[in-house]
C-alpha positions as CSV (number, residue, x, y, z in Angstrom):
1,F,3.8,-18.6,-3.6
2,M,7.3,-18.5,-5.6
3,P,10.6,-16.7,-4.3
4,G,10.8,-13.8,-6.1
5,D,7.2,-12.8,-5.5
6,T,6.1,-9.5,-3.4
7,V,2.9,-10.8,-1.6
8,R,0.9,-8.4,0.0
9,Y,-0.7,-8.5,4.1
10,R,-3.3,-7.1,5.8
11,L,-3.4,-6.3,9.5
12,A,-6.8,-5.8,11.5
13,V,-6.9,-4.6,14.7
14,A,-10.3,-3.0,16.4
15,N,-10.6,-1.8,19.9
16,V,-13.8,-3.1,21.4
17,G,-13.6,-1.4,25.0
18,N,-14.3,1.7,27.0
19,L,-11.0,2.9,26.7
20,D,-8.9,4.3,24.3
21,A,-5.8,2.3,23.5
22,S,-2.8,4.4,23.8
23,L,0.5,5.1,23.0
24,A,-0.4,1.6,20.6
25,T,1.8,-0.5,19.1
26,I,1.8,-3.7,16.1
27,T,5.1,-6.0,16.2
28,D,5.0,-8.3,13.1
29,N,8.4,-10.7,12.5
30,L,8.6,-11.7,9.3
31,P,10.0,-15.4,9.0
32,A,13.4,-15.6,7.5
33,G,13.8,-15.1,3.8
34,F,10.4,-12.6,4.2
35,T,11.4,-8.6,3.3
36,Y,9.1,-5.6,3.8
37,V,8.9,-3.2,0.5
38,G,6.7,-0.6,2.2
39,N,3.4,0.4,0.0
40,E,1.4,0.7,3.4
41,S,-2.6,1.9,2.9
42,Y,-4.7,2.1,5.8
43,F,-8.3,1.6,6.2
44,Y,-10.8,2.7,9.2
45,G,-13.9,2.2,9.5
46,S,-16.7,-0.6,9.8
47,F,-17.8,-2.8,7.4
48,N,-20.7,-5.8,7.6
49,Y,-18.7,-8.7,8.7
50,N,-21.1,-11.2,8.0
51,V,-20.4,-10.2,4.4
52,N,-17.3,-9.5,3.7
53,A,-14.7,-10.3,6.9
54,Y,-11.8,-8.0,6.9
55,N,-12.9,-6.7,3.4
56,P,-14.3,-3.2,2.7
57,N,-14.0,-2.1,-1.1
58,C,-10.6,-1.7,-2.1
59,D,-11.1,2.1,-3.1
60,L,-11.6,2.8,0.7
61,F,-8.3,1.9,1.8
62,T,-5.6,5.3,1.7
63,T,-2.0,6.2,1.9
64,T,-3.3,8.9,4.2
65,V,-3.1,8.0,8.0
66,P,-6.7,7.9,9.3
67,T,-8.2,11.0,11.5
68,Q,-9.2,8.5,14.3
69,I,-5.4,7.6,15.3
70,V,-5.3,10.9,16.5
71,G,-1.2,11.3,14.9
72,T,1.1,10.0,12.6
73,I,2.6,6.4,12.0
74,T,5.6,5.1,12.5
75,S,6.0,2.7,9.8
76,P,9.3,0.1,9.4
77,S,12.0,0.6,7.1
78,V,12.1,-1.0,3.5
79,G,14.5,-4.1,3.8
80,D,13.1,-4.5,7.4
81,N,12.2,-8.2,8.9
82,S,11.5,-6.7,12.2
83,L,8.3,-4.4,11.8
84,L,7.0,-1.6,14.0
85,W,4.2,0.2,13.7
86,S,3.6,2.9,16.6
87,F,0.4,5.2,16.7
88,P,-0.7,7.5,19.4
89,V,-4.8,6.0,19.9
90,L,-6.4,3.6,18.9
91,P,-10.4,4.6,19.6
92,A,-12.8,2.6,21.7
93,N,-15.8,1.7,19.9
94,C,-18.1,0.0,22.5
95,D,-21.9,1.0,21.2
96,G,-22.4,-2.3,19.2
97,S,-20.7,-1.6,16.5
98,V,-17.1,-2.4,15.6
99,E,-14.8,-0.5,13.3
100,F,-11.5,-1.5,12.4
101,F,-8.0,-0.3,11.8
102,L,-6.7,-2.3,8.7
103,I,-2.8,-1.7,7.5
104,E,-1.6,-3.3,4.2
105,F,2.1,-4.0,2.9
106,D,3.9,-5.5,0.6
107,V,6.4,-8.1,1.4
108,A,9.4,-9.4,-1.3
109,L,10.3,-13.3,-1.0
110,A,13.4,-13.7,-1.2
111,E,14.9,-15.0,-4.7
112,D,19.0,-15.3,-4.2
113,P,19.3,-17.4,-2.0
114,P,15.3,-18.4,-2.3
115,V,13.1,-18.5,0.6
116,L,13.0,-22.3,2.0
117,A,10.3,-23.8,0.2
118,G,7.3,-25.0,2.5
119,Q,4.5,-23.6,4.7
120,H,5.7,-20.1,6.8
121,E,3.5,-19.4,9.7
122,N,3.4,-15.3,11.2
123,T,1.9,-13.3,13.4
124,F,1.6,-10.2,14.5
125,D,1.4,-8.5,18.2
126,F,-0.5,-5.4,19.4
127,D,-0.2,-3.8,22.0
128,A,-1.0,-0.2,24.2
129,D,0.3,1.4,26.9
130,N,-3.1,0.6,28.5
131,S,-3.8,-2.8,27.4
132,P,-2.1,-6.5,27.7
133,V,-0.4,-7.8,24.2
134,V,-2.6,-9.5,22.3
135,T,-1.1,-12.4,19.4
136,S,-3.3,-12.6,16.2
137,N,-4.4,-15.6,14.2
138,V,-1.7,-17.5,12.4
139,A,-1.7,-16.7,8.2
140,Y,0.3,-19.2,6.5
141,M,1.5,-18.9,3.7
142,T,3.3,-22.1,1.3
143,V,6.2,-21.2,-0.6
144,N,6.9,-23.7,-3.2
145,A,9.7,-25.3,-4.2
146,I,11.7,-23.9,-7.6
147,A,14.3,-25.9,-9.6
148,Q,18.0,-24.1,-9.5
149,L,19.7,-25.0,-12.1
150,Q,23.4,-24.6,-14.0
151,T,23.9,-25.0,-17.2
152,K,27.2,-26.1,-19.0
153,K,28.0,-26.5,-23.1
154,E,31.6,-27.7,-23.9
155,V,32.3,-29.2,-27.3
156,R,35.9,-31.2,-28.4
157,L,36.8,-33.1,-31.7
158,Q,34.6,-36.5,-31.9
159,G,37.5,-39.3,-30.7
160,S,40.9,-37.1,-28.8
161,G,41.1,-37.0,-25.6
162,S,41.6,-32.8,-25.6
163,A,39.7,-31.1,-23.1
164,W,36.4,-30.0,-23.4
165,A,35.7,-26.2,-23.6
166,N,33.0,-23.6,-24.4
167,I,35.1,-22.5,-27.4
168,A,37.3,-24.1,-30.1
């Protein structure tokens, strides 16, 4: 990835317990130079994890909050890099199947000044009133360096001691 790019993140949570997770929150502190730009979409449901890990068909995502969440989602503000989503319930599902709640969103990589080149790590935390905080796996993103060139062309009479100028 390069400074100036917009990338898409996906967060996935599942409640495989026997009690709904209430007053749930997801906290994601983006690395320096990364900024939330919105464009959220959601998915709630099951899919064959062995075939397409966390990858349901794109046409299953919607901008409407899934009914299973039982209420509204409070989302981060555009321009933030400390992100917080809160929602009333993440339903329990202990019948042997796994249903995931996925949130996708866009993040801009700073261009001026550019985000630092290198590998950036990012995780998120899931918390609920009746559950301890759980931290996700680490997602690694490599931002490539770009040359930042400045140019200037000037002119002067050959052999003269006059000053260089951009107009003569």
